[in-house]
Gaussian input, Z-matrix of N, CA and C with variables (Angstrom, degrees):
# hf/3-21g

backbone

0 1
 N
 C     1     B1
 C     2     B2     1     A1
 N     3     B3     2     A2     1     D1
 C     4     B4     3     A3     2     D2
 C     5     B5     4     A4     3     D3
 N     6     B6     5     A5     4     D4
 C     7     B7     6     A6     5     D5
 C     8     B8     7     A7     6     D6
 N     9     B9     8     A8     7     D7
 C    10    B10     9     A9     8     D8
 C    11    B11    10    A10     9     D9
 N    12    B12    11    A11    10    D10
 C    13    B13    12    A12    11    D11
 C    14    B14    13    A13    12    D12
 N    15    B15    14    A14    13    D13
 C    16    B16    15    A15    14    D14
 C    17    B17    16    A16    15    D15
 N    18    B18    17    A17    16    D16
 C    19    B19    18    A18    17    D17
 C    20    B20    19    A19    18    D18
 N    21    B21    20    A20    19    D19
 C    22    B22    21    A21    20    D20
 C    23    B23    22    A22    21    D21
 N    24    B24    23    A23    22    D22
 C    25    B25    24    A24    23    D23
 C    26    B26    25    A25    24    D24
 N    27    B27    26    A26    25    D25
 C    28    B28    27    A27    26    D26
 C    29    B29    28    A28    27    D27
 N    30    B30    29    A29    28    D28
 C    31    B31    30    A30    29    D29
 C    32    B32    31    A31    30    D30
 N    33    B33    32    A32    31    D31
 C    34    B34    33    A33    32    D32
 C    35    B35    34    A34    33    D33
 N    36    B36    35    A35    34    D34
 C    37    B37    36    A36    35    D35
 C    38    B38    37    A37    36    D36
 N    39    B39    38    A38    37    D37
 C    40    B40    39    A39    38    D38
 C    41    B41    40    A40    39    D39
 N    42    B42    41    A41    40    D40
 C    43    B43    42    A42    41    D41
 C    44    B44    43    A43    42    D42
 N    45    B45    44    A44    43    D43
 C    46    B46    45    A45    44    D44
 C    47    B47    46    A46    45    D45
 N    48    B48    47    A47    46    D46
 C    49    B49    48    A48    47    D47
 C    50    B50    49    A49    48    D48
 N    51    B51    50    A50    49    D49
 C    52    B52    51    A51    50    D50
 C    53    B53    52    A52    51    D51
 N    54    B54    53    A53    52    D52
 C    55    B55    54    A54    53    D53
 C    56    B56    55    A55    54    D54
 N    57    B57    56    A56    55    D55
 C    58    B58    57    A57    56    D56
 C    59    B59    58    A58    57    D57
 N    60    B60    59    A59    58    D58
 C    61    B61    60    A60    59    D59
 C    62    B62    61    A61    60    D60
 N    63    B63    62    A62    61    D61
 C    64    B64    63    A63    62    D62
 C    65    B65    64    A64    63    D63
 N    66    B66    65    A65    64    D64
 C    67    B67    66    A66    65    D65
 C    68    B68    67    A67    66    D66
 N    69    B69    68    A68    67    D67
 C    70    B70    69    A69    68    D68
 C    71    B71    70    A70    69    D69
 N    72    B72    71    A71    70    D70
 C    73    B73    72    A72    71    D71
 C    74    B74    73    A73    72    D72
 N    75    B75    74    A74    73    D73
 C    76    B76    75    A75    74    D74
 C    77    B77    76    A76    75    D75
 N    78    B78    77    A77    76    D76
 C    79    B79    78    A78    77    D77
 C    80    B80    79    A79    78    D78
 N    81    B81    80    A80    79    D79
 C    82    B82    81    A81    80    D80
 C    83    B83    82    A82    81    D81
 N    84    B84    83    A83    82    D82
 C    85    B85    84    A84    83    D83
 C    86    B86    85    A85    84    D84
 N    87    B87    86    A86    85    D85
 C    88    B88    87    A87    86    D86
 C    89    B89    88    A88    87    D87
 N    90    B90    89    A89    88    D88
 C    91    B91    90    A90    89    D89
 C    92    B92    91    A91    90    D90
 N    93    B93    92    A92    91    D91
 C    94    B94    93    A93    92    D92
 C    95    B95    94    A94    93    D93
 N    96    B96    95    A95    94    D94
 C    97    B97    96    A96    95    D95
 C    98    B98    97    A97    96    D96
 N    99    B99    98    A98    97    D97
 C   100   B100    99    A99    98    D98
 C   101   B101   100   A100    99    D99
 N   102   B102   101   A101   100   D100
 C   103   B103   102   A102   101   D101
 C   104   B104   103   A103   102   D102
 N   105   B105   104   A104   103   D103
 C   106   B106   105   A105   104   D104
 C   107   B107   106   A106   105   D105
 N   108   B108   107   A107   106   D106
 C   109   B109   108   A108   107   D107
 C   110   B110   109   A109   108   D108
 N   111   B111   110   A110   109   D109
 C   112   B112   111   A111   110   D110
 C   113   B113   112   A112   111   D111
 N   114   B114   113   A113   112   D112
 C   115   B115   114   A114   113   D113
 C   116   B116   115   A115   114   D114
 N   117   B117   116   A116   115   D115
 C   118   B118   117   A117   116   D116
 C   119   B119   118   A118   117   D117
 N   120   B120   119   A119   118   D118
 C   121   B121   120   A120   119   D119
 C   122   B122   121   A121   120   D120
 N   123   B123   122   A122   121   D121
 C   124   B124   123   A123   122   D122
 C   125   B125   124   A124   123   D123
 N   126   B126   125   A125   124   D124
 C   127   B127   126   A126   125   D125
 C   128   B128   127   A127   126   D126
 N   129   B129   128   A128   127   D127
 C   130   B130   129   A129   128   D128
 C   131   B131   130   A130   129   D129
 N   132   B132   131   A131   130   D130
 C   133   B133   132   A132   131   D131
 C   134   B134   133   A133   132   D132
 N   135   B135   134   A134   133   D133
 C   136   B136   135   A135   134   D134
 C   137   B137   136   A136   135   D135
 N   138   B138   137   A137   136   D136
 C   139   B139   138   A138   137   D137
 C   140   B140   139   A139   138   D138
 N   141   B141   140   A140   139   D139
 C   142   B142   141   A141   140   D140
 C   143   B143   142   A142   141   D141
 N   144   B144   143   A143   142   D142
 C   145   B145   144   A144   143   D143
 C   146   B146   145   A145   144   D144
 N   147   B147   146   A146   145   D145
 C   148   B148   147   A147   146   D146
 C   149   B149   148   A148   147   D147
 N   150   B150   149   A149   148   D148
 C   151   B151   150   A150   149   D149
 C   152   B152   151   A151   150   D150
 N   153   B153   152   A152   151   D151
 C   154   B154   153   A153   152   D152
 C   155   B155   154   A154   153   D153
 N   156   B156   155   A155   154   D154
 C   157   B157   156   A156   155   D155
 C   158   B158   157   A157   156   D156
 N   159   B159   158   A158   157   D157
 C   160   B160   159   A159   158   D158
 C   161   B161   160   A160   159   D159
 N   162   B162   161   A161   160   D160
 C   163   B163   162   A162   161   D161
 C   164   B164   163   A163   162   D162
 N   165   B165   164   A164   163   D163
 C   166   B166   165   A165   164   D164
 C   167   B167   166   A166   165   D165
 N   168   B168   167   A167   166   D166
 C   169   B169   168   A168   167   D167
 C   170   B170   169   A169   168   D168
 N   171   B171   170   A170   169   D169
 C   172   B172   171   A171   170   D170
 C   173   B173   172   A172   171   D171
 N   174   B174   173   A173   172   D172
 C   175   B175   174   A174   173   D173
 C   176   B176   175   A175   174   D174
 N   177   B177   176   A176   175   D175
 C   178   B178   177   A177   176   D176
 C   179   B179   178   A178   177   D177
 N   180   B180   179   A179   178   D178
 C   181   B181   180   A180   179   D179
 C   182   B182   181   A181   180   D180
 N   183   B183   182   A182   181   D181
 C   184   B184   183   A183   182   D182
 C   185   B185   184   A184   183   D183
 N   186   B186   185   A185   184   D184
 C   187   B187   186   A186   185   D185
 C   188   B188   187   A187   186   D186
 N   189   B189   188   A188   187   D187
 C   190   B190   189   A189   188   D188
 C   191   B191   190   A190   189   D189
 N   192   B192   191   A191   190   D190
 C   193   B193   192   A192   191   D191
 C   194   B194   193   A193   192   D192
 N   195   B195   194   A194   193   D193
 C   196   B196   195   A195   194   D194
 C   197   B197   196   A196   195   D195
 N   198   B198   197   A197   196   D196
 C   199   B199   198   A198   197   D197
 C   200   B200   199   A199   198   D198
 N   201   B201   200   A200   199   D199
 C   202   B202   201   A201   200   D200
 C   203   B203   202   A202   201   D201
 N   204   B204   203   A203   202   D202
 C   205   B205   204   A204   203   D203
 C   206   B206   205   A205   204   D204
 N   207   B207   206   A206   205   D205
 C   208   B208   207   A207   206   D206
 C   209   B209   208   A208   207   D207
 N   210   B210   209   A209   208   D208
 C   211   B211   210   A210   209   D209
 C   212   B212   211   A211   210   D210
 N   213   B213   212   A212   211   D211
 C   214   B214   213   A213   212   D212
 C   215   B215   214   A214   213   D213
 N   216   B216   215   A215   214   D214
 C   217   B217   216   A216   215   D215
 C   218   B218   217   A217   216   D216
 N   219   B219   218   A218   217   D217
 C   220   B220   219   A219   218   D218
 C   221   B221   220   A220   219   D219

   B1=1.4427
   B2=1.5253
   B3=1.2910
   B4=1.4523
   B5=1.5314
   B6=1.2903
   B7=1.4598
   B8=1.5224
   B9=1.3083
   B10=1.4614
   B11=1.5277
   B12=1.3192
   B13=1.4654
   B14=1.5264
   B15=1.3287
   B16=1.4601
   B17=1.5256
   B18=1.3229
   B19=1.4625
   B20=1.5255
   B21=1.3102
   B22=1.4629
   B23=1.5196
   B24=1.3188
   B25=1.4645
   B26=1.5275
   B27=1.3224
   B28=1.4642
   B29=1.5210
   B30=1.3170
   B31=1.4712
   B32=1.5232
   B33=1.3266
   B34=1.4699
   B35=1.5220
   B36=1.3261
   B37=1.4725
   B38=1.5218
   B39=1.3293
   B40=1.4650
   B41=1.5285
   B42=1.3277
   B43=1.4697
   B44=1.5280
   B45=1.3197
   B46=1.4548
   B47=1.5130
   B48=1.3339
   B49=1.4621
   B50=1.5229
   B51=1.3234
   B52=1.4651
   B53=1.5267
   B54=1.3108
   B55=1.4686
   B56=1.5246
   B57=1.3231
   B58=1.4642
   B59=1.5220
   B60=1.3292
   B61=1.4627
   B62=1.5322
   B63=1.3217
   B64=1.4678
   B65=1.5312
   B66=1.3312
   B67=1.4721
   B68=1.5277
   B69=1.3353
   B70=1.4695
   B71=1.5204
   B72=1.3169
   B73=1.4674
   B74=1.5167
   B75=1.3229
   B76=1.4620
   B77=1.5227
   B78=1.3229
   B79=1.4642
   B80=1.5293
   B81=1.3189
   B82=1.4647
   B83=1.5273
   B84=1.3242
   B85=1.4571
   B86=1.5213
   B87=1.3283
   B88=1.4593
   B89=1.5159
   B90=1.3078
   B91=1.4532
   B92=1.5265
   B93=1.3081
   B94=1.4609
   B95=1.5264
   B96=1.3243
   B97=1.4623
   B98=1.5307
   B99=1.3209
   B100=1.4639
   B101=1.5261
   B102=1.3194
   B103=1.4595
   B104=1.5149
   B105=1.3194
   B106=1.4606
   B107=1.5127
   B108=1.3036
   B109=1.4633
   B110=1.5269
   B111=1.3290
   B112=1.4636
   B113=1.5212
   B114=1.3260
   B115=1.4621
   B116=1.5228
   B117=1.3380
   B118=1.4600
   B119=1.5192
   B120=1.3162
   B121=1.4694
   B122=1.5144
   B123=1.3229
   B124=1.4585
   B125=1.5218
   B126=1.3202
   B127=1.4613
   B128=1.5221
   B129=1.3143
   B130=1.4633
   B131=1.5156
   B132=1.3082
   B133=1.4589
   B134=1.5202
   B135=1.3290
   B136=1.4547
   B137=1.5246
   B138=1.3018
   B139=1.4553
   B140=1.5223
   B141=1.3238
   B142=1.4634
   B143=1.5195
   B144=1.3304
   B145=1.4645
   B146=1.5192
   B147=1.3242
   B148=1.4550
   B149=1.5181
   B150=1.3308
   B151=1.4559
   B152=1.5194
   B153=1.3075
   B154=1.4591
   B155=1.5274
   B156=1.3243
   B157=1.4566
   B158=1.5300
   B159=1.3369
   B160=1.4752
   B161=1.5229
   B162=1.3253
   B163=1.4638
   B164=1.5197
   B165=1.3016
   B166=1.4745
   B167=1.5216
   B168=1.3317
   B169=1.4641
   B170=1.5186
   B171=1.3225
   B172=1.4561
   B173=1.5258
   B174=1.3118
   B175=1.4702
   B176=1.5275
   B177=1.3286
   B178=1.4607
   B179=1.5207
   B180=1.3260
   B181=1.4634
   B182=1.5282
   B183=1.3201
   B184=1.4627
   B185=1.5165
   B186=1.3200
   B187=1.4653
   B188=1.5226
   B189=1.3137
   B190=1.4660
   B191=1.5285
   B192=1.3303
   B193=1.4659
   B194=1.5265
   B195=1.3296
   B196=1.4675
   B197=1.5231
   B198=1.3191
   B199=1.4578
   B200=1.5252
   B201=1.3283
   B202=1.4743
   B203=1.5226
   B204=1.3302
   B205=1.4500
   B206=1.5131
   B207=1.3267
   B208=1.4648
   B209=1.5183
   B210=1.3186
   B211=1.4645
   B212=1.5262
   B213=1.3249
   B214=1.4656
   B215=1.5181
   B216=1.3082
   B217=1.4632
   B218=1.5191
   B219=1.3273
   B220=1.4750
   B221=1.4761
   A1=107.49
   A2=116.71
   A3=120.30
   A4=111.16
   A5=114.72
   A6=121.59
   A7=111.04
   A8=116.80
   A9=120.41
   A10=111.43
   A11=117.25
   A12=120.88
   A13=110.58
   A14=117.15
   A15=120.31
   A16=110.80
   A17=116.92
   A18=120.65
   A19=110.21
   A20=117.29
   A21=121.04
   A22=112.43
   A23=116.79
   A24=120.32
   A25=111.40
   A26=117.31
   A27=120.08
   A28=110.16
   A29=117.11
   A30=120.65
   A31=110.58
   A32=117.38
   A33=120.70
   A34=110.65
   A35=117.45
   A36=120.59
   A37=110.11
   A38=117.70
   A39=121.24
   A40=110.51
   A41=116.94
   A42=120.27
   A43=111.13
   A44=116.44
   A45=120.24
   A46=112.10
   A47=116.68
   A48=120.00
   A49=111.33
   A50=116.37
   A51=119.73
   A52=111.07
   A53=116.89
   A54=120.51
   A55=111.92
   A56=117.79
   A57=120.33
   A58=111.14
   A59=117.37
   A60=121.10
   A61=112.00
   A62=117.66
   A63=121.64
   A64=112.28
   A65=119.09
   A66=119.33
   A67=113.79
   A68=118.21
   A69=119.74
   A70=111.26
   A71=117.39
   A72=120.37
   A73=111.11
   A74=116.64
   A75=120.89
   A76=109.56
   A77=116.76
   A78=121.21
   A79=110.71
   A80=117.31
   A81=120.74
   A82=111.06
   A83=117.95
   A84=122.85
   A85=111.93
   A86=117.36
   A87=122.39
   A88=114.95
   A89=115.23
   A90=122.27
   A91=110.86
   A92=115.79
   A93=121.45
   A94=112.03
   A95=117.70
   A96=119.75
   A97=112.56
   A98=117.92
   A99=120.18
   A100=112.18
   A101=116.06
   A102=119.54
   A103=110.54
   A104=115.34
   A105=120.05
   A106=109.69
   A107=116.55
   A108=120.62
   A109=109.80
   A110=115.89
   A111=120.04
   A112=111.60
   A113=118.54
   A114=120.26
   A115=110.67
   A116=117.29
   A117=119.61
   A118=110.58
   A119=117.10
   A120=120.77
   A121=111.05
   A122=117.95
   A123=120.18
   A124=111.29
   A125=117.49
   A126=120.61
   A127=111.74
   A128=116.56
   A129=120.07
   A130=112.11
   A131=118.80
   A132=121.05
   A133=111.97
   A134=117.63
   A135=120.98
   A136=112.56
   A137=117.43
   A138=121.07
   A139=110.41
   A140=116.76
   A141=119.80
   A142=110.63
   A143=117.92
   A144=121.10
   A145=110.99
   A146=117.25
   A147=121.42
   A148=111.62
   A149=117.04
   A150=119.42
   A151=111.48
   A152=117.46
   A153=122.42
   A154=112.30
   A155=117.35
   A156=121.39
   A157=113.62
   A158=120.20
   A159=118.27
   A160=112.68
   A161=117.13
   A162=120.24
   A163=110.03
   A164=117.04
   A165=120.35
   A166=111.49
   A167=116.66
   A168=119.51
   A169=111.70
   A170=116.90
   A171=119.91
   A172=111.42
   A173=117.44
   A174=119.00
   A175=110.78
   A176=117.16
   A177=120.05
   A178=111.71
   A179=116.78
   A180=119.94
   A181=110.75
   A182=116.24
   A183=120.11
   A184=112.19
   A185=116.15
   A186=120.08
   A187=109.75
   A188=117.18
   A189=120.74
   A190=110.87
   A191=117.34
   A192=120.69
   A193=111.60
   A194=116.48
   A195=119.79
   A196=111.09
   A197=116.03
   A198=120.24
   A199=111.37
   A200=115.89
   A201=120.23
   A202=110.30
   A203=117.30
   A204=120.59
   A205=113.38
   A206=116.51
   A207=119.83
   A208=111.09
   A209=118.03
   A210=118.66
   A211=111.70
   A212=117.36
   A213=119.71
   A214=112.86
   A215=116.64
   A216=119.34
   A217=112.62
   A218=117.36
   A219=119.77
   A220=111.56
   D1=136.44
   D2=-177.79
   D3=-76.07
   D4=161.52
   D5=-179.37
   D6=-64.05
   D7=-36.30
   D8=-179.85
   D9=-62.91
   D10=-41.14
   D11=177.42
   D12=-64.80
   D13=-41.18
   D14=179.27
   D15=-62.57
   D16=-42.65
   D17=178.06
   D18=-62.77
   D19=-41.00
   D20=177.93
   D21=-61.75
   D22=-40.58
   D23=179.20
   D24=-70.22
   D25=-36.57
   D26=176.14
   D27=-64.90
   D28=-41.26
   D29=176.76
   D30=-62.55
   D31=-39.39
   D32=177.96
   D33=-63.17
   D34=-39.41
   D35=178.25
   D36=-65.68
   D37=-44.43
   D38=-179.97
   D39=-62.94
   D40=-44.81
   D41=177.00
   D42=-62.46
   D43=-42.07
   D44=178.96
   D45=-60.65
   D46=-43.44
   D47=177.79
   D48=-63.46
   D49=-41.65
   D50=178.83
   D51=-63.47
   D52=-41.93
   D53=-178.99
   D54=-69.34
   D55=-33.20
   D56=-179.66
   D57=-78.83
   D58=-41.91
   D59=-174.05
   D60=-83.22
   D61=-39.58
   D62=-174.16
   D63=-124.76
   D64=58.37
   D65=-175.81
   D66=-65.29
   D67=-34.77
   D68=-179.48
   D69=-69.84
   D70=-36.72
   D71=177.57
   D72=-68.16
   D73=-38.92
   D74=178.03
   D75=-65.10
   D76=-40.33
   D77=179.10
   D78=-65.12
   D79=-40.53
   D80=179.77
   D81=-69.34
   D82=-28.83
   D83=-178.49
   D84=-82.98
   D85=-18.76
   D86=-171.98
   D87=-67.71
   D88=-175.98
   D89=-178.82
   D90=-69.01
   D91=139.58
   D92=-177.79
   D93=-65.76
   D94=-36.28
   D95=-176.74
   D96=-71.34
   D97=-13.00
   D98=177.89
   D99=-84.90
   D100=-15.55
   D101=-179.64
   D102=-92.48
   D103=157.92
   D104=176.27
   D105=-75.45
   D106=154.52
   D107=178.28
   D108=-72.37
   D109=164.51
   D110=-178.53
   D111=-66.01
   D112=-29.47
   D113=178.22
   D114=-68.56
   D115=-34.89
   D116=176.55
   D117=-67.19
   D118=-36.72
   D119=-179.77
   D120=-67.90
   D121=-40.23
   D122=-178.11
   D123=-66.77
   D124=-33.41
   D125=178.87
   D126=-70.62
   D127=-31.98
   D128=-175.57
   D129=-109.21
   D130=24.98
   D131=-177.85
   D132=-68.87
   D133=-19.91
   D134=-179.72
   D135=-75.16
   D136=-22.38
   D137=-175.95
   D138=-91.06
   D139=111.90
   D140=179.66
   D141=-76.95
   D142=-26.14
   D143=178.95
   D144=-65.43
   D145=-40.55
   D146=-176.92
   D147=-65.75
   D148=-37.00
   D149=-178.40
   D150=-73.36
   D151=-21.43
   D152=-179.99
   D153=-86.29
   D154=-12.14
   D155=-176.24
   D156=-61.31
   D157=-47.50
   D158=-179.96
   D159=-60.11
   D160=-37.33
   D161=179.42
   D162=-63.55
   D163=-42.84
   D164=178.72
   D165=-65.87
   D166=-39.09
   D167=178.12
   D168=-64.57
   D169=-43.51
   D170=178.98
   D171=-65.61
   D172=-38.55
   D173=177.06
   D174=-65.96
   D175=-37.60
   D176=176.47
   D177=-64.60
   D178=-42.06
   D179=175.43
   D180=-63.43
   D181=-37.56
   D182=178.47
   D183=-62.57
   D184=-42.46
   D185=177.80
   D186=-64.35
   D187=-40.01
   D188=177.91
   D189=-63.34
   D190=-45.63
   D191=176.99
   D192=-60.92
   D193=-41.94
   D194=178.33
   D195=-61.92
   D196=-43.91
   D197=179.49
   D198=-60.76
   D199=-46.95
   D200=179.95
   D201=-63.29
   D202=-44.87
   D203=-177.74
   D204=-66.43
   D205=-45.12
   D206=-177.32
   D207=-69.89
   D208=-42.83
   D209=-179.97
   D210=-68.19
   D211=-28.11
   D212=177.81
   D213=-75.91
   D214=-26.55
   D215=-179.67
   D216=-80.14
   D217=-25.24
   D218=-177.60
   D219=-106.38

């Protein structure tokens, strides 16, 4: 396996850990156009499930990154 592939898998593991451990920080750091506008948030503030969705998505992406990174390293 080339060094470039190993570096890519290590980066995937690091990203996966960040997405699993700190999903709210990753969401706050992300691109603005991927988030809902403040008017959308005010309309749906009553729904606790909706506000938890980005965290679950980021954790799912984190698990996927971890899987890709770990299986590529071994």
